[in-house]
C-alpha positions as CSV (number, residue, x, y, z in Angstrom):
1,M,98.3,148.2,115.1
2,V,98.9,146.2,118.2
3,A,101.2,143.2,118.3
4,I,101.8,140.8,121.1
5,G,104.1,137.8,121.0
6,I,105.4,135.2,123.3
7,G,107.5,132.6,121.5
8,V,105.4,131.1,118.8
9,L,102.2,132.7,120.3
10,A,101.5,135.9,118.4
11,A,98.6,138.1,117.5
12,V,98.5,141.4,115.5
13,T,95.5,143.7,115.1
14,V,95.3,145.8,112.0
15,A,92.7,148.3,110.8
16,K,92.9,151.6,108.9
17,M,95.5,150.5,106.3
18,L,93.3,147.5,105.2
19,T,90.9,149.9,103.4
20,A,93.1,153.1,103.3
21,A,90.5,154.3,105.9
22,Y,87.8,154.7,103.3
23,V,85.5,152.3,105.1
24,P,85.7,150.8,108.6
25,M,87.4,147.4,108.7
26,S,89.8,145.6,111.0
27,A,91.4,142.2,111.3
28,L,93.2,140.0,113.8
29,Y,96.1,137.9,112.6
30,V,97.0,135.0,114.9
31,S,99.8,132.5,114.9
32,D,99.1,128.8,114.1
33,A,99.6,128.0,117.8
34,I,96.8,130.4,118.9
35,Y,94.6,129.3,116.1
36,Q,95.0,125.7,117.1
37,V,94.0,126.4,120.7
38,V,90.8,128.1,119.6
39,A,90.0,125.4,117.0
40,D,90.6,122.6,119.6
41,A,88.4,124.3,122.1
42,S,85.7,124.9,119.5
43,A,85.7,121.2,118.6
44,E,85.4,120.3,122.2
45,V,82.6,122.8,123.3
46,G,81.0,123.8,120.1
47,S,81.4,126.8,117.8
48,F,83.6,129.6,119.0
49,G,80.8,132.2,119.0
50,H,82.1,135.7,118.4
51,G,81.6,138.4,115.9
52,Y,80.2,141.8,115.3
53,T,77.1,143.0,113.4
54,Y,79.2,144.1,110.4
55,S,81.9,141.5,110.5
56,G,83.1,140.5,107.0
57,H,80.8,143.1,105.3
58,P,81.1,142.7,101.5
59,L,81.7,146.4,100.9
60,A,84.6,146.6,103.4
61,C,86.1,143.4,102.1
62,A,86.0,144.6,98.5
63,V,87.6,147.9,99.5
64,A,90.3,146.0,101.5
65,L,91.1,143.7,98.5
66,E,91.4,146.7,96.1
67,T,93.5,148.6,98.6
68,L,95.9,145.7,99.1
69,R,96.1,145.3,95.3
70,I,97.0,149.0,95.0
71,Y,99.6,148.8,97.8
72,D,101.1,145.9,95.8
73,S,100.9,147.4,92.3
74,D,102.2,150.8,93.4
75,D,104.8,149.3,95.7
76,I,103.6,151.4,98.6
77,I,105.6,149.3,101.1
78,G,108.8,149.8,99.1
79,H,108.1,153.5,98.9
80,V,107.6,153.7,102.7
81,R,110.9,151.9,103.2
82,R,112.7,154.4,100.9
83,V,111.3,157.6,102.5
84,A,110.9,156.6,106.1
85,P,114.5,157.0,107.0
86,R,114.2,160.7,105.9
87,L,111.4,161.2,108.4
88,Q,113.2,159.3,111.2
89,Q,116.5,161.1,110.7
90,G,114.7,164.5,110.4
91,L,112.9,164.0,113.7
92,R,116.1,163.0,115.4
93,R,117.5,166.5,114.6
94,F,115.1,167.8,117.3
95,E,116.9,165.7,120.0
96,G,118.6,168.2,122.3
97,H,116.2,171.0,121.5
98,E,115.4,173.2,124.6
99,I,111.9,171.8,125.0
100,V,112.2,168.3,123.5
101,G,112.6,165.5,126.0
102,H,112.3,162.5,123.7
103,V,112.0,161.7,120.0
104,R,110.8,158.3,118.8
105,G,109.4,156.7,115.8
106,L,109.3,153.8,113.3
107,G,108.7,153.9,109.6
108,L,106.4,156.8,108.9
109,I,105.2,157.2,112.4
110,G,106.9,159.5,114.9
111,A,106.6,161.5,118.0
112,I,108.3,164.4,119.7
113,E,107.7,164.6,123.5
114,L,107.8,168.2,124.7
115,A,109.3,168.6,128.2
116,E,109.9,171.3,130.7
117,D,113.2,169.6,131.7
118,P,114.3,167.6,128.7
119,A,117.2,165.9,130.4
120,Q,114.8,164.4,133.0
121,R,111.9,164.2,130.5
122,K,109.9,166.1,133.1
123,P,106.6,167.1,131.4
124,F,105.1,170.6,131.4
125,D,102.2,171.2,133.8
126,P,99.2,170.1,131.7
127,N,97.3,173.3,132.6
128,R,99.8,175.2,130.5
129,G,98.6,173.6,127.3
130,V,102.1,173.5,125.7
131,G,101.2,170.7,123.3
132,A,98.0,172.4,122.3
133,Y,99.9,175.7,121.7
134,F,102.5,173.8,119.5
135,V,99.7,172.3,117.5
136,R,98.1,175.7,116.9
137,R,101.4,177.1,115.8
138,A,102.1,174.2,113.5
139,Q,98.7,174.7,111.9
140,E,99.6,178.4,111.4
141,H,102.6,177.2,109.5
142,G,100.6,174.8,107.4
143,L,101.2,171.6,109.3
144,I,98.4,169.5,110.7
145,T,99.5,167.4,113.6
146,R,98.1,166.5,117.0
147,S,99.0,166.4,120.6
148,L,98.6,163.1,122.4
149,S,98.6,162.6,126.2
150,G,99.3,166.2,126.7
151,D,102.6,167.2,125.1
152,V,103.5,164.3,122.8
153,I,103.3,165.6,119.3
154,A,102.4,162.8,116.8
155,F,103.4,162.5,113.2
156,S,101.7,160.0,110.9
157,P,101.9,161.3,107.3
158,P,100.2,159.6,104.4
159,L,102.1,156.5,103.0
160,I,102.5,158.3,99.7
161,I,104.4,161.3,101.2
162,N,107.6,162.2,99.3
163,E,110.9,163.4,100.6
164,A,110.3,167.1,99.7
165,E,107.0,166.9,101.6
166,I,108.8,165.3,104.6
167,D,111.4,168.2,104.5
168,A,108.5,170.7,104.5
169,M,106.8,168.9,107.4
170,L,110.1,169.0,109.4
171,E,110.7,172.7,108.6
172,R,107.2,173.6,109.7
173,T,107.8,171.5,112.9
174,E,111.0,173.5,113.5
175,R,109.1,176.8,113.1
176,A,106.4,175.6,115.5
177,L,109.0,174.6,118.1
178,A,110.7,177.9,117.8
179,D,107.3,179.7,118.3
180,T,106.5,177.5,121.3
181,L,109.9,178.1,122.9
182,A,109.5,181.9,122.4
183,W,106.0,181.8,123.9
184,L,107.3,179.8,126.9
185,K,110.2,182.3,127.4
186,S,107.9,185.3,127.2
187,A,105.5,183.7,129.7
188,A,108.4,183.2,132.1
189,A,109.6,186.8,131.8
């Protein structure tokens, strides 16, 4: 999701969650102020001609409507609000770790930035492949994650994750961090 806003001018792009990623679909939400500029210009110069070959495809729209119905009937947003603090607090426990330079997140999305010098957030030399090593170790412990931009470890669990699963994810993260630190120390010796 990307959101921009300047006063009453705002636009938000959304995608995967519209259809639970079962079929491709995206949307752009715009404020009334932005809509009015586009509508006025279209009235002046003709139709605002834009679109994509599969825009508004009936299958994707049907899946999106059903997905949104399920989100509502199963109170998925309420569930996320209840369990997200567990993830965010759990990730924060890695602040101060010997190879963690930064921890960030919002809701059920988070990241741990691995760093050679955590106090300065100095990254590891990309040729060392520290993030990739961490990801392999996490997989060995049963956790699927990914490394972004080198050594930023991304967390984006399913919206239906429960607190016990969050705890397991964090425990496996801790084990992968310990393995990665041990590997780095053995390489330095």
